[in-house]
LOGU-266063 format. One record per residue (C-alpha): residue in three letters; x, y, z. Coordinates in Angstrom, 2 decimals, padded with zeros to 5 digits. Example, Ala and Ser with C-alpha at 12.3 -4.5 7.8 and 13.67 -1.06 7.14 Angstrom:
   resn      east     north        up
    ALA    012.30   -004.50    007.80
    SER    013.67   -001.06    007.14
END
This chain:
   resn      east     north        up
    UNK    000.11   -000.10   -000.04
    UNK    002.48    002.28    000.65
    UNK    004.51    001.38   -002.27
    UNK    001.49    002.16   -004.43
    UNK   -000.02    005.86   -002.86
    UNK   -000.27    008.47   -005.00
    UNK   -001.19    012.69   -004.35
    UNK    000.69    015.37   -003.32
    UNK   -000.86    017.06   -000.31
    UNK   -002.73    014.17    001.00
    UNK   -001.97    010.73    000.09
    UNK   -003.90    008.16   -001.19
    UNK   -004.33    004.35   -002.57
    UNK   -005.94    004.01   -005.92
    UNK   -009.07    001.25   -006.44
    UNK   -007.07    000.27   -009.10
    UNK   -003.63   -000.83   -007.63
    UNK   -005.50   -002.01   -004.05
    UNK   -007.85   -004.79   -006.38
    UNK   -004.48   -006.51   -007.74
    UNK   -002.61   -006.09   -004.67
    UNK   -001.02   -009.92   -003.71
    UNK   -002.48   -011.35   -000.52
    UNK   -000.86   -014.91    000.51
    UNK   -003.22   -017.50    001.44
    UNK   -002.07   -019.47    004.29
    UNK   -003.08   -023.05    005.61
    UNK   -006.24   -022.56    007.22
    UNK   -005.02   -024.01    010.62
    UNK   -002.26   -021.12    011.13
    UNK   -004.72   -018.47    009.48
    UNK   -007.61   -019.72    012.48
    UNK   -004.39   -019.56    015.19
    UNK   -003.94   -015.92    014.01
    UNK   -007.46   -015.04    013.84
    UNK   -007.87   -016.30    017.40
    UNK   -005.19   -014.00    018.46
    UNK   -007.01   -011.18    016.81
    UNK   -010.15   -012.17    018.40
    UNK   -008.32   -011.70    021.76
    UNK   -006.90   -008.72    021.48
    UNK   -010.41   -007.33    020.43
    UNK   -011.66   -008.61    023.73
    UNK   -009.25   -006.91    025.63
    UNK   -009.77   -003.85    024.16
    UNK   -013.29   -004.14    024.90
    UNK   -012.28   -004.89    028.49
    UNK   -010.35   -001.98    028.65
    UNK   -013.59    000.39    027.52
    UNK   -015.46   -001.63    029.97
    UNK   -013.00   -001.08    032.93
    UNK   -012.59    002.97    032.02
    UNK   -016.56    002.94    031.89
    UNK   -016.57    001.72    035.30
    UNK   -014.34    003.85    036.52
    UNK   -016.07    006.62    035.14
    UNK   -019.25    005.39    036.96
    UNK   -017.16    005.06    040.03
    UNK   -016.62    008.77    039.80
    UNK   -020.22    010.01    039.07
    UNK   -021.72    007.79    041.90
    UNK   -019.44    009.46    044.05
    UNK   -020.41    013.17    043.50
    UNK   -024.09    011.99    043.09
    UNK   -024.32    012.78    039.58
    UNK   -024.62    008.51    038.23
    UNK   -028.30    009.79    037.29
    UNK   -028.36    013.49    036.74
    UNK   -029.63    015.10    033.49
    UNK   -028.97    018.81    033.91
    UNK   -032.59    020.92    032.58
    UNK   -032.53    022.62    028.96
    UNK   -034.89    025.31    028.79
    UNK   -035.79    027.17    025.34
    UNK   -035.18    030.00    027.32
    UNK   -033.08    031.93    029.90
    UNK   -031.88    035.09    031.50
    UNK   -028.72    036.35    033.46
    UNK   -028.68    039.66    034.76
    UNK   -026.23    042.17    034.02
    UNK   -024.63    042.06    037.05
    UNK   -023.72    038.11    035.93
    UNK   -022.23    039.43    032.72
    UNK   -019.71    041.68    034.45
    UNK   -019.07    039.56    037.21
    UNK   -018.10    036.86    034.68
    UNK   -016.74    039.09    032.12
    UNK   -018.87    037.95    029.26
    UNK   -021.76    038.78    027.09
    UNK   -022.02    035.57    025.10
    UNK   -025.41    033.77    025.91
    UNK   -023.78    029.84    026.13
    UNK   -021.83    030.95    029.43
    UNK   -025.17    031.59    030.91
    UNK   -026.94    028.17    029.85
    UNK   -029.18    027.15    033.05
    UNK   -026.81    023.67    032.93
    UNK   -023.83    025.27    034.30
    UNK   -025.84    027.00    037.61
    UNK   -027.53    023.51    037.94
    UNK   -023.99    021.65    038.19
    UNK   -022.72    024.03    040.76
    UNK   -026.13    024.07    042.67
    UNK   -025.69    020.24    042.67
    UNK   -022.76    020.67    044.59
    UNK   -023.68    022.75    046.93
    UNK   -026.30    020.73    047.72
    UNK   -024.51    017.83    048.35
    UNK   -022.29    019.62    050.88
    UNK   -019.42    018.92    048.68
    UNK   -016.00    020.23    049.82
    UNK   -014.67    022.24    046.51
    UNK   -011.29    023.84    045.36
    UNK   -010.85    025.79    042.11
    UNK   -008.10    024.98    039.47
    UNK   -006.33    027.84    040.53
    UNK   -006.11    026.86    043.74
    UNK   -005.17    023.22    042.74
    UNK   -002.70    024.56    040.39
    UNK   -001.28    028.56    040.75
    UNK    000.79    028.36    037.51
    UNK   -000.46    026.10    034.54
    UNK    002.46    025.97    031.15
    UNK    000.79    026.01    027.71
    UNK    002.85    023.67    025.83
    UNK    004.59    024.75    022.51
    UNK    003.55    025.02    018.36
    UNK    005.84    022.27    016.10
    UNK    004.90    021.60    012.85
    UNK    008.03    019.77    011.56
    UNK    007.69    016.13    012.69
    UNK    010.39    013.25    012.50
    UNK    010.13    009.66    012.60
    UNK    012.24    008.95    015.70
    UNK    013.57    011.70    018.38
    UNK    011.87    012.89    021.54
    UNK    008.16    012.60    021.50
    UNK    005.52    015.43    020.82
    UNK    002.39    014.72    022.46
    UNK   -001.13    016.08    021.49
    UNK   -004.55    015.50    021.78
    UNK   -005.17    013.11    019.70
    UNK   -002.59    010.91    021.27
    UNK   -004.26    011.00    024.70
    UNK   -006.18    007.67    025.45
    UNK   -007.75    006.13    028.66
    UNK   -005.94    009.13    030.22
    UNK   -002.88    007.99    028.72
    UNK   -000.74    008.64    025.79
    UNK   -000.74    006.02    023.24
    UNK    002.39    005.27    021.30
    UNK    000.61    004.23    018.62
    UNK    000.18    007.80    017.17
    UNK    003.29    009.71    018.26
    UNK    005.43    011.98    016.22
    UNK    008.72    012.97    017.37
    UNK    010.59    016.55    017.28
    UNK    014.41    016.46    016.50
    UNK    016.59    016.07    020.04
    UNK    018.46    018.83    018.92
    UNK    015.42    021.16    018.62
    UNK    013.66    019.42    021.48
    UNK    016.28    020.36    024.68
    UNK    014.94    023.78    025.22
    UNK    011.43    022.74    024.32
    UNK    011.85    020.07    027.29
    UNK    013.08    022.64    029.71
    UNK    010.18    024.91    028.79
    UNK    007.75    022.91    030.18
    UNK    009.13    020.08    032.15
    UNK    006.54    017.40    032.66
    UNK    007.00    015.00    035.65
    UNK    005.17    012.20    036.68
    UNK    001.88    013.04    038.12
    UNK    001.51    015.89    035.97
    UNK   -002.28    016.08    034.75
    UNK   -002.31    017.37    030.55
    UNK   -005.27    018.84    029.29
    UNK   -006.76    020.33    026.20
    UNK   -007.09    024.03    025.87
    UNK   -008.18    024.51    022.22
    UNK   -010.22    022.22    019.91
    UNK   -011.01    018.91    021.34
    UNK   -012.07    020.29    024.81
    UNK   -012.05    018.49    027.84
    UNK   -009.43    015.25    026.61
    UNK   -007.16    014.75    029.48
    UNK   -004.12    012.37    030.57
    UNK   -001.74    011.52    033.24
    UNK    002.01    011.88    032.58
    UNK    003.46    008.57    033.94
    UNK    007.99    007.97    033.72
    UNK    007.56    006.65    029.99
    UNK    006.80    010.55    028.98
    UNK    008.47    012.78    031.18
    UNK    011.28    013.45    028.75
    UNK    008.99    014.75    026.10
    UNK    007.20    018.13    024.39
    UNK    003.50    018.87    024.59
    UNK    001.66    020.64    021.84
    UNK    000.51    024.13    022.32
    UNK   -003.20    022.45    022.38
    UNK   -002.29    021.01    025.60
    UNK   -001.95    023.10    029.01
    UNK    000.27    020.95    032.03
    UNK   -001.55    021.22    035.41
    UNK    000.71    020.09    038.29
    UNK   -001.16    019.78    041.55
    UNK    000.25    021.31    044.37
    UNK   -002.73    019.54    046.40
    UNK   -001.22    016.06    047.75
    UNK   -004.46    014.56    048.63
    UNK   -005.76    014.81    045.41
    UNK   -004.95    012.15    042.99
    UNK   -004.26    013.28    039.64
    UNK   -005.95    010.40    038.14
    UNK   -009.21    011.18    039.79
    UNK   -008.60    015.17    038.64
    UNK   -008.19    014.06    035.42
    UNK   -010.99    011.32    034.93
    UNK   -012.94    014.22    036.60
    UNK   -012.01    016.71    033.87
    UNK   -012.99    014.20    031.33
    UNK   -016.03    013.41    032.52
    UNK   -019.36    015.29    032.08
    UNK   -019.16    017.62    035.00
    UNK   -015.41    018.55    033.85
    UNK   -016.50    019.00    030.08
    UNK   -019.52    021.02    031.13
    UNK   -017.25    023.89    033.12
    UNK   -014.80    023.58    030.89
    UNK   -017.44    024.61    028.06
    UNK   -018.75    027.01    030.30
    UNK   -015.68    029.09    030.57
    UNK   -014.67    028.52    027.21
    UNK   -014.76    030.93    023.91
    UNK   -014.02    030.62    020.45
    UNK   -016.34    030.37    017.38
    UNK   -014.94    027.45    014.85
    UNK   -012.20    026.05    017.71
    UNK   -013.43    027.21    020.91
    UNK   -010.49    026.81    023.48
    UNK   -010.09    028.06    027.39
    UNK   -007.71    030.23    028.64
    UNK   -005.64    030.26    031.79
    UNK   -007.63    032.44    034.00
    UNK   -010.89    031.00    033.26
    UNK   -009.20    027.58    033.90
    UNK   -008.65    028.44    036.88
    UNK   -012.09    028.99    038.02
    UNK   -012.87    025.54    037.28
    UNK   -014.54    023.89    040.69
    UNK   -013.26    020.58    041.76
    UNK   -015.13    018.45    044.29
    UNK   -013.09    016.49    046.75
    UNK   -013.91    012.83    047.38
    UNK   -012.36    010.51    049.82
    UNK   -009.16    008.98    049.34
    UNK   -010.34    005.28    049.59
    UNK   -012.68    006.68    046.39
    UNK   -010.07    008.11    044.68
    UNK   -007.68    005.17    045.15
    UNK   -010.65    003.21    043.39
    UNK   -010.81    005.37    040.66
    UNK   -007.22    005.02    039.77
    UNK   -007.32    001.46    039.98
    UNK   -009.81    001.29    037.17
    UNK   -007.50    003.39    035.22
    UNK   -004.99    001.11    035.82
    UNK   -006.31   -002.08    035.15
    UNK   -008.13   -000.56    031.81
    UNK   -005.06    000.71    030.81
    UNK   -003.24   -002.46    031.30
    UNK   -005.74   -004.29    029.41
    UNK   -005.49   -002.32    026.02
    UNK   -001.63   -003.02    026.56
    UNK   -002.36   -006.24    026.76
    UNK   -004.70   -006.00    023.35
    UNK   -001.78   -004.12    021.49
    UNK    000.06   -006.83    022.67
    UNK   -001.46   -009.40    021.31
    UNK   -002.39   -007.77    017.62
    UNK    001.35   -007.05    017.15
    UNK    001.91   -010.79    018.11
    UNK   -001.04   -011.68    015.00
    UNK    001.25   -008.98    012.78
    UNK    004.47   -010.84    013.39
    UNK    003.23   -014.23    012.70
    UNK    001.97   -013.24    009.35
    UNK    005.42   -011.95    008.61
    UNK    007.54   -014.86    010.27
    UNK    004.87   -016.90    008.09
    UNK    005.75   -014.97    004.89
    UNK    009.76   -014.77    005.49
    UNK    010.19   -018.38    006.84
    UNK    007.15   -020.53    006.40
    UNK    003.86   -021.64    008.09
    UNK    006.00   -023.99    010.62
    UNK    007.75   -021.01    011.69
    UNK    004.95   -018.79    012.33
    UNK    002.86   -022.05    014.50
    UNK    006.48   -021.83    016.71
    UNK    006.14   -018.93    017.05
    UNK    002.68   -018.48    018.54
    UNK    003.46   -021.41    020.73
    UNK    006.30   -019.35    022.21
    UNK    008.87   -021.41    023.90
    UNK    009.10   -023.67    020.59
    UNK    010.09   -019.94    018.80
    UNK    012.56   -019.51    021.52
    UNK    014.71   -022.63    020.83
    UNK    014.06   -023.34    017.28
    UNK    014.32   -019.46    015.95
    UNK    015.04   -016.52    018.61
    UNK    018.16   -018.15    020.12
    UNK    019.75   -019.16    016.83
    UNK    019.49   -016.14    015.27
    UNK    020.85   -014.04    018.11
    UNK    023.68   -016.67    017.97
    UNK    024.18   -016.22    013.91
    UNK    024.15   -012.42    013.50
    UNK    026.34   -011.19    016.88
    UNK    030.01   -012.77    017.96
    UNK    028.27   -011.75    021.92
    UNK    025.02   -011.23    023.24
    UNK    023.57   -010.83    026.51
    UNK    020.82   -012.61    028.22
    UNK    019.20   -009.26    028.96
    UNK    019.78   -008.60    025.00
    UNK    017.80   -012.58    024.41
    UNK    015.12   -011.10    026.63
    UNK    014.41   -008.00    025.20
    UNK    014.10   -009.30    021.57
    UNK    011.75   -011.95    022.74
    UNK    009.77   -008.87    024.49
    UNK    009.79   -006.68    020.74
    UNK    008.77   -010.17    018.81
    UNK    005.77   -009.78    021.37
    UNK    006.43   -013.19    023.11
    UNK    005.41   -013.99    026.17
    UNK    008.11   -016.26    028.28
    UNK    009.20   -017.66    031.40
    UNK    012.60   -016.76    032.23
    UNK    013.21   -020.13    033.66
    UNK    012.19   -021.56    030.36
    UNK    015.24   -019.46    028.28
    UNK    017.64   -019.85    030.92
    UNK    017.40   -023.80    030.51
    UNK    017.35   -023.21    026.17
    UNK    020.48   -021.30    026.93
    UNK    022.17   -024.07    029.17
    UNK    021.41   -026.64    026.19
    UNK    022.97   -024.58    023.91
    UNK    026.03   -024.16    025.68
    UNK    025.85   -027.84    026.81
    UNK    025.58   -029.15    023.07
    UNK    028.57   -026.40    021.55
    UNK    025.97   -024.12    019.82
    UNK    027.43   -021.30    022.24
    UNK    029.92   -020.47    024.96
    UNK    030.40   -018.32    027.93
    UNK    031.75   -015.24    027.84
    UNK    031.48   -014.41    031.00
    UNK    028.03   -013.93    033.58
    UNK    024.94   -013.01    031.83
    UNK    027.04   -013.03    028.21
    UNK    027.42   -015.84    025.58
    UNK    029.09   -016.01    022.41
    UNK    029.19   -017.85    018.98
    UNK    033.27   -017.78    019.10
    UNK    034.38   -021.36    019.64
    UNK    038.03   -020.33    020.47
    UNK    038.98   -018.57    023.65
    UNK    041.80   -016.29    023.57
    UNK    044.90   -017.20    024.84
    UNK    047.57   -014.36    025.79
    UNK    051.16   -015.24    024.71
    UNK    052.97   -014.92    028.14
    UNK    056.19   -014.79    026.82
    UNK    056.86   -010.93    025.94
    UNK    056.88   -010.47    029.80
    UNK    058.01   -013.60    031.35
    UNK    061.84   -012.05    032.15
    UNK    060.23   -008.94    033.91
    UNK    057.93   -011.09    036.09
    UNK    060.70   -013.15    037.07
    UNK    062.99   -010.12    038.13
    UNK    060.08   -009.11    040.45
    UNK    059.28   -012.10    042.02
    UNK    062.71   -013.01    042.72
    UNK    063.49   -009.30    044.22
    UNK    060.02   -009.35    046.09
    UNK    058.66   -012.68    046.52
    UNK    055.82   -011.67    048.39
    UNK    054.54   -008.96    046.42
    UNK    051.25   -008.70    044.50
    UNK    051.63   -007.24    041.25
    UNK    050.38   -007.79    037.61
    UNK    051.83   -006.96    034.23
    UNK    051.12   -007.03    030.39
    UNK    053.27   -005.80    027.43
    UNK    052.39   -004.17    024.18
    UNK    054.07   -006.47    022.55
    UNK    051.20   -009.11    023.49
    UNK    048.64   -007.43    021.25
    UNK    051.24   -006.96    018.03
    UNK    050.36   -009.70    016.30
    UNK    046.69   -007.89    015.73
    UNK    047.82   -003.97    014.64
    UNK    047.68   -002.94    011.14
    UNK    051.08   -001.02    011.56
    UNK    052.86   -003.49    014.11
    UNK    055.32   -002.01    017.03
    UNK    059.19   -001.80    016.65
    UNK    059.69   -001.03    020.52
    UNK    057.34   -002.07    023.30
    UNK    056.10   -000.95    027.15
    UNK    055.49   -003.14    030.19
    UNK    053.08   -001.67    032.45
    UNK    053.23   -003.09    036.09
    UNK    050.47   -002.65    038.59
    UNK    051.79   -002.87    042.24
    UNK    050.51   -001.43    045.76
    UNK    051.13    002.19    046.01
    UNK    052.91    001.30    048.82
    UNK    055.32   -000.60    047.18
    UNK    055.55    001.48    043.90
    UNK    059.00    003.46    044.69
    UNK    060.42    000.19    045.67
    UNK    059.80   -001.54    042.38
    UNK    060.85    001.32    040.54
    UNK    064.21    001.38    042.39
    UNK    064.96   -002.13    041.59
    UNK    064.12   -002.10    038.09
    UNK    066.64    000.85    037.68
    UNK    069.30   -001.22    039.04
    UNK    068.80   -003.68    036.67
    UNK    068.95   -001.37    034.02
    UNK    065.68   -000.98    032.99
    UNK    063.77    002.66    031.94
    UNK    061.36    002.69    034.30
    UNK    058.97    005.87    034.88
    UNK    057.18    006.14    038.20
    UNK    053.21    006.51    037.17
    UNK    054.02    009.99    035.16
    UNK    051.02    011.76    034.72
    UNK    050.35    013.09    030.91
    UNK    052.29    016.16    031.14
    UNK    055.15    014.29    032.86
    UNK    055.27    012.11    030.08
    UNK    055.16    014.23    027.22
    UNK    058.48    016.10    028.57
    UNK    060.40    012.92    029.51
    UNK    058.81    009.67    028.05
    UNK    060.41    007.86    025.63
    UNK    060.22    004.14    024.84
    UNK    063.89    001.90    024.51
    UNK    064.58   -001.16    024.44
    UNK    063.78   -002.01    028.43
    UNK    060.78    000.40    029.08
    UNK    058.38   -000.07    032.00
    UNK    055.54    002.15    033.23
    UNK    054.82    001.26    036.95
    UNK    051.31    002.00    038.15
    UNK    049.08    001.63    041.27
    UNK    046.67   -001.40    040.99
    UNK    043.06   -001.41    040.57
    UNK    041.13   -003.13    042.71
    UNK    039.32   -006.37    041.67
    UNK    041.46   -006.72    038.10
    UNK    041.15   -009.83    035.81
    UNK    044.63   -011.37    035.94
    UNK    045.64   -014.75    036.51
    UNK    048.80   -014.96    039.08
    UNK    050.81   -012.09    037.97
    UNK    049.51   -011.86    034.48
    UNK    047.44   -009.40    033.34
    UNK    044.04   -010.97    031.02
    UNK    043.41   -009.76    027.98
    UNK    040.27   -008.13    029.20
    UNK    042.88   -005.77    031.87
    UNK    045.47   -005.14    028.97
    UNK    042.38   -004.07    026.44
    UNK    041.08   -001.71    028.81
    UNK    044.35   -000.25    030.27
    UNK    045.78    000.10    026.63
    UNK    042.50    001.85    025.86
    UNK    043.41    004.15    029.05
    UNK    046.85    004.46    028.82
    UNK    046.08    006.32    024.95
    UNK    045.56    009.41    026.59
    UNK    049.20    009.47    028.41
    UNK    051.34    007.90    025.59
    UNK    051.51    008.10    022.37
    UNK    052.32    004.13    022.38
    UNK    049.73    003.43    018.93
    UNK    047.80    005.23    016.57
    UNK    044.47    005.24    018.32
    UNK    042.28    004.13    015.35
    UNK    044.91    001.40    015.04
    UNK    044.25    000.23    018.36
    UNK    040.37    000.57    018.23
    UNK    040.68   -001.43    014.78
    UNK    042.86   -004.25    016.61
    UNK    040.54   -004.50    019.58
    UNK    037.74   -005.64    017.48
    UNK    039.71   -008.15    015.16
    UNK    041.01   -009.69    018.62
    UNK    037.50   -009.61    020.06
    UNK    035.93   -011.01    016.93
    UNK    038.50   -013.54    016.33
    UNK    038.75   -015.04    019.90
    UNK    036.45   -015.26    022.58
    UNK    037.22   -013.32    025.66
    UNK    035.05   -013.20    029.20
    UNK    033.18   -009.68    027.89
    UNK    031.65   -009.34    031.22
    UNK    035.41   -008.91    032.74
    UNK    035.66   -006.45    030.18
    UNK    032.61   -004.65    030.92
    UNK    033.10   -004.68    034.90
    UNK    036.70   -003.68    034.82
    UNK    036.38   -000.97    032.21
    UNK    033.27    000.56    034.78
    UNK    035.71    000.04    037.57
    UNK    037.91    002.87    036.03
    UNK    035.68    004.59    035.00
    UNK    035.72    004.46    030.68
    UNK    033.38    003.44    028.30
    UNK    033.73   -000.41    027.28
    UNK    032.10    000.39    023.79
    UNK    034.68    003.08    022.95
    UNK    037.30    000.27    022.97
    UNK    036.00   -001.51    019.91
    UNK    035.93    000.22    016.38
    UNK    032.15   -000.61    015.68
    UNK    030.82   -002.84    018.96
    UNK    027.32   -002.73    017.66
    UNK    028.54   -004.98    014.63
    UNK    029.56   -007.92    016.85
    UNK    028.17   -007.58    020.33
    UNK    024.27   -007.24    021.02
    UNK    023.51   -005.86    024.70
    UNK    019.88   -004.78    026.24
    UNK    020.87   -001.14    025.09
    UNK    021.82   -001.86    021.35
    UNK    020.01   -004.29    020.33
END
């Protein structure tokens, strides 16, 4: 349909094109299974609407308005004093039904507050006309469904433009959004998911300063009959009605008991959950059709089964497309595929694939499709390690050399540097001992000191303080430590061209399996971004943030 649409200002699909659009005829059994999922989605949506209606009925009963219908006389009048007090001369504002609503509140002895008392400083949204397909959500009146934002209708703003707009409005969880022009009386409650969003100029942000007033109760009141009536009463304009901030502050909001407010909120949240389940089921049905077309009906049936799809398709696909993947990335992938699963089941499938040699451990929570583990050549540090051990038999230290990654560099090194890590108290002693054995030793130099005095000779050694919980075996640094340390040291020493190092690290990690979990943990301890070590981490690694 996208391919065959036409038109300039308003796109359309010609009937002639629609008539010849091919539709695959799937096996009847898979059609019925997909149809049952769609029907279940429809049932959940109906249930969501029912729960919302029940919450609204609960609110009206709490206000004593469940059966109330205001009279609509053919004629009515208002006094000049009423007109001057309201600052209005339009007949619509003085319709008797509005006065009857206020009288209803008074007759019932309800405690009311004005919107001005609830929120002395409402904030209007901003006008934006040029949207993009991805970026910062731009919330509009039409996006408000069941007092929430419907992600399916969202448009977005370029992140570079959105920062100042976000700062201008500053949404917080619990804020109430209310339409102030066009379709009046549409409301929603901001959740944590929408705090970093921009709101349309047709919306106004209301932040309550009354703790006893639940935002879900307030939003539902504004969207229900008594709220809409008051908004209509104080609105102005012709073709497109609107309500301004001074008029909004005049609205009366009855206070109801906390227990009733909690019931109303629970009803709204239950309605949202049912709506989300409906969307999830519909997406699952759509995905099943796509899988049937792309991979066959059997694969679609396995997808609908859930567990079978995880074992036969999802896990092998993750292993085939990434050299490394995390368990969290796999689970995030399953969520995007609209699959429900038991975490224990996924763990069991991963364990089976490890036993059968289809995937391999890459550290806690990480797996790899690379069968051969990396083995670090210890020969470049053997002599130095022996020297230190002989002089300081009880000393805890670790060391590595730039020569150990030389085979992976595009421009191979002719001279090398060894890094030794010891406790701070022992650093001067080790420095002196290495100087005595004709090593060109440098004692924990800063970047400025290195720029002045550092040079690579035949036996160059840099002594650094130990970093806690480093990945070492005996006195030998593991490859995970070497990669992180070298990445950090390149900020101080011109040891290797930076791009050459990143490319070498990418090649090394792609060709031999490392303990990625150790690399990530150690990089965090050294306060550096582990992904910056590699030339293109997304090409070989799937973690929850990037998968």
